[in-house]
C-alpha positions as CSV (number, residue, x, y, z in Angstrom):
1,M,117.6,83.5,93.6
2,V,114.2,82.5,92.1
3,A,112.3,84.6,94.6
4,K,114.5,87.5,93.9
5,A,113.9,87.2,90.2
6,Y,110.2,86.8,90.8
7,F,110.0,90.1,92.8
8,A,112.2,91.9,90.3
9,K,109.9,90.6,87.5
10,T,112.8,89.1,85.6
11,Q,113.3,85.6,84.2
12,I,115.7,83.1,85.6
13,F,116.6,79.8,84.0
14,V,117.7,76.4,85.3
15,G,121.2,77.0,83.8
16,D,121.4,80.3,85.8
17,L,120.9,78.4,89.0
18,V,123.4,75.6,88.4
19,R,126.2,77.9,87.1
20,H,126.8,79.4,90.6
21,E,129.9,77.5,91.3
22,E,130.9,80.0,94.1
23,I,128.0,78.5,96.1
24,A,129.0,74.8,95.5
25,S,129.7,72.4,92.7
26,P,127.0,72.4,90.0
27,A,125.6,69.1,91.4
28,T,124.6,70.8,94.7
29,P,122.4,73.6,93.3
30,H,120.9,71.1,90.8
31,A,119.9,68.7,93.7
32,S,118.5,71.6,95.7
33,F,116.5,72.8,92.6
34,N,115.1,69.3,92.1
35,S,114.1,69.1,95.7
36,L,112.2,72.4,95.5
37,V,110.5,71.2,92.3
38,N,109.5,68.0,94.0
39,K,108.1,70.0,97.0
40,K,106.1,72.0,94.5
41,L,107.7,75.3,95.5
42,L,109.2,75.8,92.0
43,A,108.1,74.8,88.5
44,T,109.7,75.0,85.1
45,K,108.4,76.2,81.8
46,C,110.0,75.0,78.6
47,Y,110.4,77.3,75.6
48,I,109.0,76.0,72.3
49,D,111.6,78.0,70.2
50,D,114.5,76.6,72.2
51,G,113.8,73.4,74.1
52,R,117.1,73.7,75.9
53,L,115.8,76.7,77.9
54,K,113.7,76.0,81.0
55,E,112.5,79.1,82.9
56,V,112.2,78.6,86.7
57,L,108.9,79.8,88.2
58,L,107.9,80.3,91.7
59,T,104.6,78.4,92.4
60,K,101.8,79.8,94.6
61,A,103.1,77.5,97.4
62,G,106.6,78.8,96.8
63,L,105.4,82.4,97.0
64,V,103.7,81.7,100.3
65,Y,106.8,80.0,101.7
66,F,109.1,82.9,100.7
67,K,106.7,85.5,102.0
68,N,106.5,83.7,105.4
69,L,110.3,83.4,105.4
70,E,110.6,87.2,104.7
71,E,108.2,88.0,107.6
72,A,110.1,85.7,110.0
73,L,113.4,87.4,109.0
74,L,111.9,90.8,109.6
75,E,110.7,90.0,113.1
């Protein structure tokens, strides 16, 4: 979802990720998100106007990872 938002040049927030209960309970996407942040594939940016909002950003390493994944899927 983060890579999709990146390539569509749209914003995605932490809350957007954990609200997808059709994927799993909120704890599962949250744990996956934390894992990707720890691996430095994703980062967050807090908003000064509203500290509750955290935008999720694809890091350079994350961009390389998803581009490699895309190439592997197209082969």
